[in-house]
C-alpha positions, 0 to 999 in steps of 0.5 A: 500500500502506497503513501500517496494521499488525494490532495485535500480540497482548498479552503475558501479564501476569506478571513476576517480582520481578527483572523488575518491579524492572528496569522500576521502575528504568528508570522511575525512571531516565528520570524522575528522571535523563534527563528532567531533563537533556534538559529543561535542554539544550532549555531552554538550546537554546531561549535561542539564538533560531531554533529551526528550525535549532538541532540540540540543540533539535530532537533534544532535543524529539524525545528528550523525546517518546521519554522521556515515551512510554516513561514512559506505557508503563511506568507503565501496564504496571507497573499491569497486570502481575502479580508472581509472587513464589512457588514453585508447590506442585508443583515436579516440573512446569514453571511460571512462573519455572523454570529448566529444563535441556533436551537435544536429539537430539544430546545438547546441553544448554541452560538456560532460565528461563521469564519474562514477555514484559517480561523475556526475554533469550535471552543470559541464558537467559530465554524469554518464556512466551508463546514456543513453547518455553515453551508446549510446556514448560509443565506437563511433567515431568522426562524429558518429551518437548518438541516445537517446531514452526516454519518449519524443521520440528520440534525435540524436546528432553527435560527433564533438570532443573527447578529453582525460585529462592527469591525474596529481594528481596520 
């Protein structure tokens, strides 16, 4: 059996201003703080002679490759992303950036924000616009039914509230 895996489908190229700022902060931290520290450790380890058994050198070089790979990814991704920094004209419908309060058939309420695939975090209530739930919610209005089908069956939610936040850090 080979190791080949089919390529993952590309995520949507949209991000909130907060998400773009977080990616830029990560890029800045990796390039300005972490990479120079790891480079110094590798430099000092290289002075010790035999590099084949020098853990600081071996793991430092590995960490440098990881940092460089992430820096390349972040740089390319930030160039490709579109920052959505305005609220839609029709605030009665669910669009990118909306906070949506849903109620399931048992009366339990959950609140999610629809964000880009680079910034989703379910613990914070942020779901990717590419997720089945977000795709089912897009363009719906209050009291609309949202049906999500998955391996376990079908879940039905009702939209209780739609909110948009003003973007302040532009």
